C-alpha positions in Angstrom: -11.8 -17.5 -31.3 -15.0 -17.5 -29.4 -16.2 -15.8 -26.2 -15.0 -18.6 -23.8 -11.5 -18.8 -25.5 -8.7 -17.1 -23.5 -7.6 -13.7 -24.3 -5.1 -13.9 -27.0 -1.4 -13.5 -26.1 2.1 -13.3 -28.2 2.3 -17.5 -27.4 -1.4 -18.2 -28.6 -1.2 -16.2 -31.6 2.1 -18.0 -32.6 0.7 -21.2 -31.8 -2.6 -20.5 -34.0 -0.1 -19.5 -37.0 1.7 -22.5 -36.5 -1.8 -24.6 -36.6 -2.7 -22.7 -40.0 0.6 -23.4 -41.6 0.3 -27.1 -40.7 -3.2 -27.3 -42.1 -2.3 -25.6 -45.5 0.8 -27.7 -45.7 -1.0 -31.0 -45.3 -3.5 -29.9 -47.8 -1.0 -28.8 -50.4 0.8 -32.2 -49.5 -2.3 -34.1 -50.1 -3.3 -32.4 -53.4 0.5 -32.4 -54.6 0.8 -36.1 -54.2 -2.6 -36.9 -56.1 -1.4 -34.5 -59.0 2.1 -36.3 -59.0 0.6 -39.8 -58.9 -2.3 -39.1 -61.7 -4.7 -41.3 -60.2 -8.3 -41.8 -61.0 -9.6 -39.1 -58.4 -6.6 -36.9 -58.8 -8.7 -34.0 -60.2 -11.5 -34.5 -57.4 -8.7 -34.4 -54.6 -7.2 -31.3 -55.7 -10.5 -29.6 -55.9 -11.7 -31.0 -52.5 -8.1 -29.9 -51.1 -8.7 -26.5 -52.3 -12.3 -26.1 -51.1 -11.3 -27.5 -47.8 -8.6 -24.8 -47.8 -11.0 -22.0 -48.5 -13.5 -23.1 -45.8 -10.6 -23.3 -43.4 -9.5 -19.9 -44.1 -12.9 -18.1 -43.5 -12.5 -19.1 -39.8 -9.7 -16.9 -38.8 -10.9 -13.9 -40.9 -14.5 -13.9 -40.0 -15.1 -11.7 -36.7 -18.1 -13.7 -35.9 -16.3 -16.8 -35.6 -14.1 -15.6 -32.9 -16.8 -13.9 -30.9 -19.7 -16.7 -31.1 -19.2 -20.3 -29.6 -22.0 -21.4 -32.0 -20.5 -20.0 -35.3 -17.2 -21.3 -34.4 -18.9 -24.9 -34.2 -20.7 -24.4 -37.4 -17.6 -23.6 -39.0 -15.6 -26.3 -37.5 -18.6 -28.6 -38.7 -18.0 -27.2 -42.3 -14.2 -27.9 -42.1 -14.9 -31.4 -40.9 -17.4 -32.2 -43.5 -14.8 -31.0 -46.3 -12.2 -33.1 -44.7 -14.4 -36.3 -44.7 -15.1 -35.7 -48.4 -11.1 -35.5 -49.0 -10.5 -38.5 -46.6 -13.0 -40.4 -49.0 -11.2 -39.6 -52.0 -7.5 -39.9 -50.4 -5.9 -41.8 -47.7 -3.1 -39.0 -47.4 -6.0 -36.8 -45.9 -5.8 -38.8 -42.6 -2.9 -36.6 -41.6 -5.5 -33.8 -41.4 -7.1 -35.4 -38.3 -4.2 -34.0 -36.0 -4.7 -30.4 -36.6 -8.4 -30.9 -36.5 -7.8 -32.5 -33.0 -6.4 -28.9 -31.8 -9.3 -27.3 -33.2 -11.9 -29.2 -31.8 -10.5 -29.1 -28.4 -10.0 -25.3 -28.6 -13.4 -24.4 -30.0 -15.8 -27.0 -28.9 -17.1 -27.0 -24.8 -14.9 -29.0 -22.6 -17.2 -32.4 -22.8 -17.9 -32.0 -26.3 -14.3 -31.6 -27.6 -12.9 -35.1 -26.4 -16.1 -36.4 -28.1 -15.2 -34.8 -31.2 -11.7 -35.9 -31.1 -12.6 -39.6 -30.6 -15.3 -39.4 -33.7 -12.4 -37.7 -35.6 -9.8 -40.5 -34.7 -12.5 -43.0 -35.4 -13.3 -41.7 -38.9 -9.6 -41.4 -39.8 -9.1 -45.1 -38.9 -12.2 -46.2 -40.8 -11.0 -44.0 -43.8 -7.5 -45.3 -43.9 -8.6 -48.9 -43.7 -11.0 -48.3 -46.4 -8.3 -47.3 -48.6 -6.3 -50.1 -47.6 -9.1 -52.4 -47.9 -8.0 -54.2 -44.6 -7.7 -53.3 -41.1 -5.1 -53.9 -38.3 -4.4 -52.6 -35.0 -1.3 -50.6 -36.3 -3.8 -48.6 -38.4 -5.4 -47.3 -35.2 -2.4 -46.6 -33.3 -1.5 -43.6 -35.3 -4.7 -41.6 -35.3 -5.2 -42.7 -31.4 -1.9 -41.6 -30.3 -2.2 -38.3 -32.2 -5.6 -37.8 -30.5 -4.0 -38.6 -27.1 -1.1 -36.0 -27.5 -3.5 -33.6 -28.5 -5.9 -33.9 -25.5 -2.6 -33.9 -23.2 -1.2 -30.8 -24.9 -4.5 -28.8 -24.9 -5.2 -29.7 -21.3 -1.6 -29.1 -20.2 -1.9 -25.7 -21.7 -5.1 -25.0 -20.4 -3.9 -25.7 -16.8 -0.9 -23.5 -17.2 -3.4 -20.6 -18.5 -5.5 -21.0 -15.4 -2.5 -21.0 -13.2 -1.0 -17.9 -15.1 -4.4 -16.2 -14.7 -4.5 -17.0 -11.1 -1.2 -15.5 -10.7 -2.0 -12.8 -12.6 -5.1 -11.8 -10.5 -3.1 -12.4 -7.2 -0.5 -9.8 -8.5 -3.2 -7.4 -9.4 -4.9 -7.9 -5.9 -1.2 -7.3 -4.3 -0.8 -4.2 -6.4 -4.2 -2.8 -5.4 -3.6 -3.9 -1.5 -0.1 -2.0 -1.7 -1.7 1.0 -3.3 -4.5 0.9 -0.3 -2.0 0.4 2.1 0.4 3.3 0.8 -2.8 5.6 0.8 -3.5 4.5 4.3 -0.2 5.2 5.5 -0.1 8.5 3.8 -3.5 9.4 5.5 -2.1 8.0 8.8 0.9 10.2 8.3 -1.1 13.4 7.6 -3.2 12.9 10.6 0.2 12.2 12.8 1.5 15.2 11.3 -1.3 17.3 12.0 -1.4 15.9 15.7 2.2 16.8 16.1 1.8 20.3 14.7 -1.2 20.8 16.9 0.9 19.7 20.0 3.9 22.1 18.9 1.5 24.9 18.3 -0.4 24.4 21.7 2.9 24.0 23.6 5.0 27.0 21.8 2.7 29.7 20.1 -0.3 29.2 21.9 1.4 29.2 25.4 3.6 32.2 24.3 0.6 34.1 23.1 -1.3 33.3 26.3 1.7 34.7 28.3 1.8 37.7 26.3 -2.0 38.2 27.1 -1.5 37.9 30.7 1.5 40.2 30.7 -0.6 43.0 28.7 -3.4 42.7 31.2 -0.8 43.2 34.0 0.5 46.3 32.5 -3.0 47.5 31.8 -3.9 47.1 35.4 -0.6 48.9 36.5 -0.8 51.7 34.0 -2.8 54.2 36.4 -0.7 53.8 39.6 2.6 52.3 38.5 4.0 53.1 35.3 7.1 51.5 36.0 5.5 48.2 36.4 3.5 48.5 33.2 6.8 49.2 31.5 8.3 46.1 32.9 5.3 44.1 31.7 5.3 45.3 28.3 9.0 44.5 28.0 8.6 41.0 29.1 5.4 40.9 26.5 7.8 42.2 24.0 10.4 39.3 24.9 7.7 36.8 24.8 6.8 38.0 21.4 10.4 37.7 20.0 10.5 34.0 21.6 7.2 32.9 19.8 8.7 34.6 16.6 11.8 32.4 16.9 9.5 29.4 17.4 7.2 30.3 14.4 10.6 30.4 12.2 11.4 27.2 13.4 8.2 25.6 12.3 9.3 26.6 8.7 13.1 25.9 8.8 12.1 22.3 10.7 14.7 23.0 13.2 15.2 21.9 17.0 13.6 24.4 19.6 15.5 27.6 19.9 15.5 26.9 23.7 17.5 24.1 23.0 20.1 25.7 20.5 23.6 25.8 22.2 22.5 24.5 25.5 21.5 21.2 27.5 18.0 20.4 28.3 18.8 21.3 32.0 19.9 24.7 30.9 16.9 24.9 28.9 14.7 24.0 31.7 16.4 26.3 34.1 16.0 29.3 31.8 12.3 28.3 31.3 12.0 28.5 35.1 13.7 31.8 35.3 11.6 33.3 32.5 8.6 32.1 34.3 9.2 33.4 37.4 10.2 36.7 36.0 7.0 37.0 34.0 4.5 35.8 36.2 3.4 35.8 40.1 4.9 32.3 40.3 8.3 31.2 41.7 9.6 28.1 39.6 12.6 26.5 40.6 14.8 23.9 38.6 16.4 20.8 40.2 18.7 18.4 38.5 19.3 15.0 39.8 21.4 11.8 38.7 24.1 11.7 36.4 23.5 13.9 33.4 23.8 12.0 30.0 23.1 13.2 26.4 19.8 12.3 25.4 18.4 11.8 21.8 16.9 15.1 20.4 13.3 13.6 20.4 13.6 13.1 24.2 15.0 16.5 24.8 12.0 18.3 22.9 9.3 16.4 24.3 10.6 17.0 27.8 11.0 20.7 27.2 7.5 20.8 25.8 6.0 19.0 28.5 7.7 21.3 31.1 6.5 24.3 29.0 2.9 23.2 28.8 2.8 22.1 32.7 4.1 25.6 33.6 1.7 27.5 31.3 -1.1 25.4 33.0 0.2 26.2 36.4 0.3 29.9 35.4 -3.1 30.1 33.8 -5.2 27.6 36.3 -3.6 26.7 39.5 -3.2 30.1 41.1 0.1 28.6 42.6 3.0 30.7 44.1 5.8 28.1 43.7 6.4 25.4 41.0 9.4 23.0 41.4 10.7 21.4 38.2 13.0 18.3 38.5 14.9 16.4 35.8 16.3 13.1 36.9 18.6 11.0 34.9 17.8 7.3 36.4 20.2 5.1 34.2 17.8 3.4 31.8 15.4 6.1 31.8 14.9 10.0 32.2 12.1 11.6 34.5 10.5 15.1 34.4 8.5 16.0 37.6 6.5 19.4 37.9 4.8 20.1 41.2 3.1 23.2 42.2 0.9 24.3 45.4 -1.9 25.6 43.5 -5.7 25.0 44.1 -5.5 21.5 42.5 -8.3 19.7 40.6 -10.0 16.3 40.4 -8.3 14.4 37.4 -11.2 12.2 37.1 -13.5 15.2 36.3 -11.2 16.7 33.7 -12.9 17.9 30.8 -12.2 16.4 27.5 -9.5 18.1 25.2 -11.3 21.3 23.5 -8.5 23.1 21.3 -10.9 26.4 21.1 -10.9 26.6 24.8 -7.2 25.9 25.4 -7.8 22.5 26.9 -5.1 20.8 24.8 -2.5 20.6 27.5 -2.8 17.2 29.2 -3.7 15.5 26.1 -0.8 16.8 24.2 1.7 16.1 27.0 0.5 12.5 27.3 0.7 12.0 23.5 4.2 13.5 23.5 5.5 10.7 26.3 3.5 7.8 24.7 5.0 8.4 21.4 8.5 7.9 22.6 7.2 4.7 24.6 6.9 6.5 28.1 4.2 7.6 30.5 2.6 10.7 32.0 0.9 10.7 35.3 -1.3 13.3 36.8 -1.8 13.6 40.7 -3.9 16.2 42.1 -6.7 17.0 44.4 -8.9 20.1 45.1 -6.8 22.3 47.5 -3.4 20.1 47.5 -1.8 21.4 44.2 -0.8 19.2 41.3 2.1 16.5 40.5 2.9 15.8 37.0 5.5 13.0 36.2 6.6 12.3 32.6 8.9 9.1 32.3 10.8 8.2 29.1 12.8 5.2 28.5 16.2 5.7 26.8 17.4 3.9 24.1 20.2 1.5 24.1 23.9 3.7 24.5 24.8 3.2 21.0 21.6 5.1 20.0 21.5 7.9 22.7 24.2 10.3 21.1 22.6 13.5 20.4 21.6 14.4 16.9 23.8 17.0 15.3 21.9 20.4 15.6 22.0 23.4 13.1 
């Protein structure tokens, strides 16, 4: 009923209606008993009860009483004055002190409320004693006990309301935190997917297009003197374009790499070496060591992409004549080694990844290995070739069954 009061809820509205009915009932009881007894002040008691009821009824219907603490206090003072007049006329008005306790505790400030309750209880005791022309401890017991019960009930309700509000705020904070976490996870997922697609495109389409470019350049150089060699280079470029188209379709269909369909990782790596040797001036040889075991599809895809990227870097930058690709099954982990006899480089002076310049390879390979809990190391020196080693731990045997491929 004021700006400081809690927001109304179905429970508080029900309690307010109960309080209104209690006040109306007690006023009607006081007026009815006065009329039935026919005492000297019967007309005054009925009139005072009616006036008190009218003054009380203005509070719930006036918006200013609900919004302003000052207006509520004035209204409560008017109700209290009418009650005092009624109490002076009839001892039955003493029962109205009980609902007045709740109004005072609800409408007045925290410190003023109990003081008003005490004053009301004292007035009730004094008025009843005046009508009885005597005073005894029993007369003070009823109003005092009612005041204590009212204070206890209101304070308990306020404590429960504060706890409920605290829980409501915690729930709102938790909901907001969950929403923020979901948004952060979504953003992280989008960034991770972009990074994954960047690696996929670099290791497949970009490398394939680079190979096609090199083959077409070779065909262009061979055209004047060796048309047969030029035709062979064009045919190889056409096959590379077919492979790239298959990779592009895989992105759309979200399937495993076509290179792995219908074969093992070892078979895919052997085919990769043969294709690289046929298309470029590089002899790539494949070796398999250890006891071959089924690998999770994620491990096969990562190792195949690392091998593709490593051989593409060898073709483009190393000026090597041979490259050795070794797949090793070592029990609890699998290893891939790519070693060439090219011109090498200084790993410490390697430039930062530059996707526009094609420098995405090593960073993408390392990210693939780390995503599966593995490592990727590169050893090289100018004039001494390059050795790349990828190590991936294997999950427990129950989890190493290869995923079904389409």
